[in-house]
N, C-alpha and C positions, 0 to 999 in steps of 0.2 A: 339397280340390281334388286330382284325380288327378294323380299324377306322370307325366311323359312323358319320352321321349328328346329331346334337343335338339342341333341342329347350327348354330343361329344365335345368335351372341353368347355371353354368359357363361352357364355352367351353375351353378345354385344347388342345393345338396344337398337343400333342402326342397321344390324344385319339379321337379327332374329326376333321372332315373336316370343316374348318372355313376360313373366310377372314383374310388375313394378316393384323394385327393391328399395325405393327411396326411404320409406319409413323404417325398414330394418337397418339400413345403413346409418341413419340418424341415431338410432338407438345404440348401435355399436360404437359410434363416435363418442357418445357420452362416456362409455367405459374408457376410451382412449384419453379423453379430456381429463378423466379422473386418475390418470396414470396407472391404470390397471394392467396386471399380468393375467391373461386369461386364455383358455383353451376352447376352441370351437371343435368339439368332437361330435361328429355326426356320421351316420352310416354312409356306405359307398354310394356315389352318385346322388348326393343330397344337395348339390348346389353350393358346396363350400368354396370351390375355386372361383365361381362366378361372383359370389358375395364378397370374397377377398379382393377381386379385381375392382369391383364397384367401390369398395371401401377405400382402396388405395387412391383411386381417382378423386374421391370425395375429400380425403385427408391432405392432398398434396398442396393445397393453398396455405395450410397452417403448419404442416409438418414436413420433415424430410422422411420419406417412407422407403425403407429398405425391405423390399418384398421378394422372397425367393421360395423355391420349392426344393425339398430334399429329394424329390423324385428325379430331379435333373442330375443327381449325383449317382455314380456307379457304386456297386457294393464294395469295390476295392478302396473307395475313399475312406471307409470306416475301419480299415485294418489297423490303423494306429492314429494317435492324435496329431502327429506331424502331417500326415497325408490329409487328414480331415481339415486341419487349420489352413493348409495351403489352398484346398479347394473352396473352403468357406470364404476366405479372403478374395480368391479369384472371382467368385460369384459377385461379391460387392464391387470389385473393380470393374467387371464387365457391365454391371448394372449402372454404375455412375457414368461410364463412357458411352452407354447406349443412348443415342439421340432421342429415341422414342420414350425413354424413361423420364426425361425432363427433371433430373435430380440436380439441384443447385444448392449451394450453401455449405458444401463440405470442403474443408481445407485440402488443397492439393498436396501440401506438405505431409499432412497426416495420412493421406492415401498412399503417397510415395513410401512412407515409413512402413505401412502395412504390406505393401507390395514387395519391398526390399527384404523384409524379414521372412515373408512367406516363400520367396524364391530361394532363400538360403537353405531351406529344407530342415531347419532346426527350430522352427517356431512351434512351441507347445501351446496348450490351451491357456495357461497363465499369461504367457507373452501376448497372445492374441487379445485376450480381454483387457490387458493393460493398454494396448494400442487402441482398441475400440473405445475404451473409456476416454482416452485423449481426443479421439475423433468426435465423440458425442459432446465433450466439453467445449470444443472450439467451433462446433457447427453453428450455422446462422439461425437455425430453428431446431426445436426439439426433434429428436430422431425416434421414429417408431420402427420396430422390427416385426416383420410378419414372415412366418415360416409355414408354408403349406406342405402337406404330406410329411409331417414331422415324424410320423411313425414308420417311414420308409427305411430308417436306419437299420442296417443288417447286423452291425456289431453293437450289441447291447451296452457294453461297458464304455466304449468311447462316447456314445451318445449320452449315457447317464452322467458321465464326467462333464460333458458339455452343459447338460441341464443343471448340474450341481453348481458350476461356476456362474452360469446365467442367474440362477437363484441367488447366489451369494452377492453378486454385484447389485442385483435388483433390490435386495433387502437393505443393502448398505449404500443406496444411491445418494444419501445425504453426505456420505464421505467420499464416494467415488462416482464421478459422472458416468452415466450409462444410459441405456435406452429409456425414453420417456414412458413408453408402453411396449409390452411384448404380447404378441398374438401368435399362438401356435394352433395349427389346424390339422386334423387327421381323423381317422376312424377311432383310434384308441385314445382313451383318456390317459394322461400321464401315469396314473396309478396302476393301469392295466398293461403297461408296455411289456412287462415280463411275460404276460400271457400271449403276446404276439410272437415272442421269440421261442418260448417253450410252453405250449399250451398243456403239455402233459405233466408239468411240475406242480408242486403244491401251490395253492393259491396265496401268493404273497403280494403285497402292495408296496409300491415305491413312494410311500407317503413323505419321506424327507424332501422329495422334489416337488411334491404337489402343493404349490403355494397359490394356485390359480384362484382368481375370483370367480364367483358363480356366473355362468353364462346361461341365462334363461330366455334368451330371445328366440322366438319360434321361427324356424327356417322352413317348416312345411307350409304349403299353400292352403289358404282358405278357399271356400267356394267363391267368395267375392274376388280373391286374387285371380282365380281361373277365369271368372267372367270378364275381368278387365283385359286379360290376354286375348280371349276370344273376341271381345269387342274391337280390339285393334285389328285382328284378322278380318272381322266382318266389315270394318270400314274400308279395307282394301279390296275385298272380294265380293261383297254384297251377295252372300249366299242365302240370306233369309232365315238364318238359324235363330233359335231362341237362346241367346247367350246365357241367361240366368238358369233356365231349365237344364241346359246341356252342362253347365258348370257343376250343377248339383249331381248330375248323373256321373260325371267324371270323378268328382270328389267321392261319391259313394263307392266307387271301385278302388280308389287310390289313397283315400284319407289324406290327400295333399302331398304325397311323396313326390318330390320335384321331378325325378327322372320318369316315373310312371305317368305323371300328368303330361309332360312334354312328349313322351313316346306315343301315347294314345293319339294326341293331336297330330303328330308327325305321320302316323300310319293313316289317319283319315285323309290328310292332305296329299300324301304322296303315293299311297297304295290302294286306298279304297275308293276315293273319288274317281268316277268314270267307269268303275267296274259294273258288270251286270247287276241291276238292282239298285245301283247308286249312280246312275248316269247324270242326274242333276245334282248340283252342289248341295241343294237343300236336303236331298236324300242322304248324302254322305254325312253332312253335319246335322245328324239327328240321333235319337236314342239308339236306333237300329245301327247306325254307323259306329257309334261308340261300342256297342256290343260286338260288332264285327272286328273292330280294332283290338278289343280285349281278347278275342279268340286268337288273333294273330300273335298278340303279345305273349299269351300263355304258351304258345308253341315255338317261341323264339329261343335260340341259344345266344346268350350275350354275357358280358362280364359280370353283370349284376347277379344273374341267376347261377352262373358258374361259381361265383363267390359264395352264394347261399349254400350250394351243395358242399363246397369245401369246408365252410364253417361248421356245418352240421356234422361232417365227418370228423373234424378236429375236436369237437366238443360233444362227446357221447351223452353227457348229462343234459345238455341243451336239447339234443335230439330226443331224448326220453321225455322231457317236459313238453316239447312241441307235439309229440305223438299223443301224449295223455290229454292235452287240451283239445286236439282235433278229433280224435277218434273215441275218446272215453268221456268227453264233456267234463273233464276234471277241472276244477277251478283252483287257482293259486292266489293267495293274498299278495298284493304287491309289496315287496320288501327290497329296497335298493341295496341292502347289505347282503342279500342272497347272491352269491357269485353267479349262479346260472341265470337268474333274472337280469342281473347287471350286464352280463355278456350279451344276452339276447336283446336287451334294449340298446346296447352300444352298436350292435350290428344292424339294428333297425328291424329285427324280426318281431320284437315284442314291444308293447307299450302299456302304460297304466291307464285304466278306465274304471272309474267308480271304485278305486282302490283294489282292483283286480288286474291280474296279468291277462292280456288278450293279444292275439295276433295283430300286427301293426296295420294291415289293410287287407282288403278282399283279394287283391291280386296275389299277394304273398301267400295268403291262406290257401287259395286254390292251387297255386304252384307247389306248396308244401304237401297238400293232399295228393297231387299227381306224383310228386317225388316219392312219398312213402308207398303209394300204391304201385309205382313202377318197380319197386323192389320185390313185389309179390305177384305181379300179374302172370309171369311165366308159369308159376306152379299153382296159382289159385284156381280152384274149381268154379267159383262164381264167375270170374272173368272169362274162363274158357266156355262155360255154359252159355253166357250171354252172347259171346262172339259167334257161337254156332247158330244162334237163333235170331240174330240181328234183323234179318229181313222180315220176321214176323211182327216186329214192333213198329215198323214205319207205316204210317197210314196217310196217303196223299202227301201233303207238305208238312205233316206234323207227326207226333208220336202217339201211339195207342197206349196211353199210360195204364189203363185198366188191365190190358194184357200183360204189360211189363210187371205190374204189381202182382198179378195172379201167378205168373210164371216164376217170379222170385219166391213167392210163398211156397210153391210146389218144390222148387229147387232147394230152398232152405230146409224144408221139412225132410226131404229125402236125404240130403247130405249131412245136415247138422242136427237132425231131430234127436239123436241119441247123445249129443254132446252135453256137457254139464251146463247148468244155468249160468254159472259164472263165465264160462267161455262165450255163451250166446249173448250175455249182457255186455261183455267187454268188446265183442267183435261184430255184433249184429249190424251196426251202422256202417262199419268198414266194409262188410261183405255186401251190403246193398250198394254202396258207392262203387265197389269193384264190379258189380253186376251192371250198373248204369253206364259206367265209363265206355266200354266198347260200343255201346249202342249209339251214343251221341258223339263219339270221337270223330274229330275232323269236321263236324257240322255244327255242333252246339257246344255251349259252355254250361258249367254248373258252379254254384258256390253255396256255401253254408252260411246261413244268417247268424252272425256272431251273437246278437242279442238274445237269441232263443236257444243257443247251444249250451246244454248242461247235461248232467248225468241222467236226467229224466226226459229231456225233450231236445230235439234238433230239427230245424227247418232247412230243407234243401230247395234251392230255386234252380230250375233248369231253363236255360234260354235255348230254343231250338227253332231255327228258321223264322225268327221274329215272334215266336210264341213263347209264353212262359208257363211253367208247370210248378206248382208248389206242393211239396211232399213233406208232411210232418212225420218224423220218426220219434217214437216215445216208448218208454218202458211202462207196462201196464201196472197201475197202482190202484185198482178198484174202479167201479163204475162212476163214482162221483168225480174222481180225477180225470177219467176218460171224457166225461161231459165237458169239463173245463177245457180240456184239450181241443175238443171240437169247437168250442166257442172262441178259443184263441186262434185256431186256424181260420175260422170265419172272419175274425177281425183282420187277420193277416191278408186274407184274400181280398178284403175290402181295400186295403192299402195298395194292392196291385190291380184293382179294378177287374178282378176275376170272379166268375160265378162257380167255378168248379175247383176242388182241391182233393188231395189224397192223403190218407192217414195210414201209416205203417206202425202197428202196435206189436211190440215184443212182449208176449204174455208168458210168464213162467209158473202160473198156477197149474196144479196137477189136473184139475177138471176143466181146463180151458177148452174153448171151441175154436179150432182153426178154421178160417174161411174168409169170405168177403161179404160185404153188405153195403147198401146205399143209405146214406144218412142225409136228412134235411136239417140244416141249422141256420137260422136267420136268413132264409132265402138262398142259402148256398148249398150246392150239392157236393157231398163229401163221399168219396169212395174209400172205404176202410178195408184194410187187410190185416188179419190177426195171424201171427205166426208163433 
C-alpha cells in the first residue's frame, strides 16, 4: 500500500509520511520514569494524539499503559459521577479485553471488582479510585494513565471532582497505590478549563488541581524534521526535489505547525502534482508548488480554521489584540500572566519571540488578515474601487504594480484625504490591503513580513503567478528616516533576489507633496508613492 500524507487522526509510520518522533518520545518517557503528572496542552491539530499513540507503544515494554480519550464519551456521561464512573471503568475493561491493546499484568479479580461495582450503578468517584488503587497495587508492572481530549468534559463539576481525587491519590501515592504517572492531553491547560465552559465569566483559575509538572518538550516541527519527512517521500518517488531548500520554504510559512506542514505536503502530492504547470513531479515539489499549496490552504474551510473563527468570536479581547498587532503594528510585551496572551498562546494563534507577542505563523497571519477584512469588504470603498478596476492592473502574466500603487494613491486621496491623521495612520495599511485583495484574489497570495511589521513600517510580499512583489508601507518621519527605509527595502529585495520594489509612504505633514517618484538605491529600483 502506498504511503500518504495524513492530517486526519493518528499518523502511523508504516502508512503515512511523517516526522520522526523518536527523540520526542524518549524525552517524554523520562518524565514518565520520574513518576510525573503532566499535561500536554497544545493547540488543535498539533499532533497530540499521534505523539500519545507513539508514546504508548514505546512504554508498553516497561509499563501497563491505560490510554483513553474523553472524546469517546458522550456529553451525557458527565451528567453525574455515577454515570461517569460507569463509563470510565467500561473504557478500561474494553481496553484490557481488546486483543490489539496487548495489555497484560492486571489482576482479573481486580477487573471483575471494578466491573461489578460499575454495573451496580452506585459506584461514585471515591469507590472507583479505591478500586483503581487496588488494581495498581497488584499490577505486575507500574500503571501509566493517559487521557487524551481531557477537556472534552461537558460538565465542569464532575470533571473537576475527578481531577480533585486524581490529584489527591497522586500526591499521597506513598500511602495509597495509584498510577505511576499521569498524562493528560488537550487544548486547554487545567487552570483554564473554566474558560472553556464559560468564556464570558471572570478570569478564574483552577489552581488547586493544577499540580502538573512543566512540559517543555517542543512538538512543533523544525526545518530538519520536515526535511527528514520529505527525504522519505523522495526515496519512494524520486522527484528530484531539493529537500533542504523545500523544508525551509514550508517552515517559513508554517513555523512547524504540524497540521499545516502535513497539509501543504498532502496538497502538493494529491492535488497539485499533474496539474497544468506542474506536470512533472519536480515542478510540483518546488517553491512554486509550495506557493500553490498555500493558496489552496488559505481558501479551504476546515475544522482548524473554523475553530479559529469561533475562538475569536468567543474572546473579544483576543480579537482586539490580534487586530492591533496585524493592522496597527502594535507590539505587546510577552507576559504569560496576561489572560489574553495566555489564551491566544493556548489556542496556537500567538507565540513569544524576542520577548514580544507575535502571530504564530504566516498561514495563520494571512488567514486572520483575510478574516478581519472579510468583515469589511462588502461596505469598504477601497475593496469596491479595486474590484471595479481589476482588469487595469493585470499585465501579461503579472501585475502592473506601478499602476496599482498610483491608483491607490488617487483613491486614498479622493476618499480619505479629509479624514483625521489619526484615522489615516491607524487604517492606511488596512485600506491598502483591502485594495490589493480583490486584484490578486483567486490567483495570488500575500503575506506580511512579521519581522518588519511595527507602527512605523510594514513589508507586504505578494506572490502572483510565480512572481513576487515587495511593498514597504511606512509612516513618514522625515527625510532621514525615509532614506533608511529605502535602504532597508533594498536589503529586503536582495534577500528575495529582486531588482525592483515599491514604497508606500503615509505622510501627515501639512506641506507634504502627494505623488510618485522613481528612486535608485544600491542598484535597486524603487517606485515610491506618497499619500
